N, C-alpha and C positions, 0 to 999 in steps of 0.2 A: 499452579496446577493446570495442565493442558485440558481445555474444554472444547473438543472438536465439533460437538453437535449443538452449539448454542444458536445456530442459524439453520433455516430450512435448506435442504440440498439444492433447490433451485437457485437460491441466493448465492450459495458457495460456488456453484457451477458457473455463475455469471462473472466471477472475478478471474482474470487471466492467470494470476500467480497462485492464489489461494487454492484453486481447484486442483492444482498439481502437487500440492504439498500436504503431508500429514506430519504429526509429531514424530512418528516412527521414521519417516524418510529423513527429516531434519536431524534426528538423533544419529542415524547411520552416517549421514554426511559428516557430522562433527567427529564421529568415531574414526573415520578415515584419516583424520588429522591428529588422532590421539588426544583429543580434547578431554579435559577432566569432566567427570559427570556433573559436578556442581556448576561448571561453566555452561554445559549443555542445558541443564535445567534452568539456569538463569536466563539464557538466551531464549529458550522456549517460553518462559514467562513474559519476556518482552515481546516476542513474536505474537503471542496470544493477544496482548493488548493492541498491537498494531493491526492484527487480523480482525479483531472485533471492530476497531475504528473503520477499517476498509469495508467490512461487510455491512456495517451500519449505513455507510454511504450508499453501497449497492442496493440495500433494502429500500432506502428512500427514493432511489432512482427507478428501480425495477418494479417495486410493489408499494407505491406511495399510499398513505392513508387519505381519506376523503378531505381532511383539513390540512394536508401537507402543503407547504409553500416552497418546496425545493425547486430552485431555478437552475442549478448547475453546480459545478465543482471548480475550485481553484487549487492548483498545485502549490503546496508549501513545503518547506524543508525544515527538518529537525537538525539541530547542531550535533552531528555525530562525529565530525572530524573527517568524514569520508563522503564526498559528494561527486558523483560522476558528471561528465559534461552534459549528458542528456538531461539529467534532473536539474542541473544548474540552468539550462536553457528554458526549462518549463516553469521554473520558480516564478510565481505571481501571475501565471497565465491560467485561462479558464476555458471551459466548454459548457454550453447550456444543456439542460435536460432536453432530450429529443434528438441531439446530434448523433448521427449514425456511428461515429467512432468513440463515443463517450466511454463505453465500457473498456475499450482497449487502452485508454489513457488513465485508468484508475490505479494509483500506486497502492502499495509498494510494487515496484517492478522486479525486485529480487530480494532475497534474504539480505538484511543489512542495509536496505535502501533507505535513504534519508528523506525521501518524498512521502507526503501524505496528502489526502484530498480533504480540503476544507469545503464543507457543504455551504452553498450560497442560497439566499432567498431569491425569488423572482425579481424583486426590486433591486437587489444588489447586482444581479446579472444585467438587468436593463440599464443600470447606471455605468457599466463598464464600457470602455471604448473597444471597438471591433479590433483594433490593432493589438489588444491584449489577449485575444483569442489564441488558443493553441494552434500552431501550424500542424495540421494532421498529416502533412506529407512526411513529417518526421516519423520514424518507426520506433516504437518503444522497444527497449531491450527485451530479449526473451530468455536470457540466462536465468538460472535459478538463484544465483547470488550476485551481489554487487561487488565481488572481489573476494579473494581467498583470505583477506585480512580478518573476516568474521570468525574464521575457524581457529585463529591463534590468539585472539583477544581474551583477556581474563574477564569474562562477563560477570562472574560472581563478585567482582570488586565494585560493580555498579557502573553507571554511565557518568563520565565526567561532566 
């Protein structure tokens, strides 16, 4: 079930992709490809889970609690069978909290994106080599999707 208001608007507005998409927009995008309603709903359910994970990370970065130990994020990849070269290059790389570009590098970068942000503690970030930091001269993709493949997949059959 699509739950668009589980996070405060300020948190939603902080994420580069999530702030641009609603369930209605996603539904309409899928309808353009004549996707079956059960596949659209299955995708929305998956998107809601990814959205919640992303916004949870945003919340810990933008509005940490007094006892929060968030030190940064590391980009990780889910096995979706579709990974773009940008996300492949970011896999295993990190940015610390306080970095001016951090919010621009919060996945997902598009619908169907395999990347997600693993929240790291301050101690984990301190132990990472500087060479593993994200090269912020790279520009995250600004497309709404990570390829048209998402519209033709049978999402209701589950993820392999």
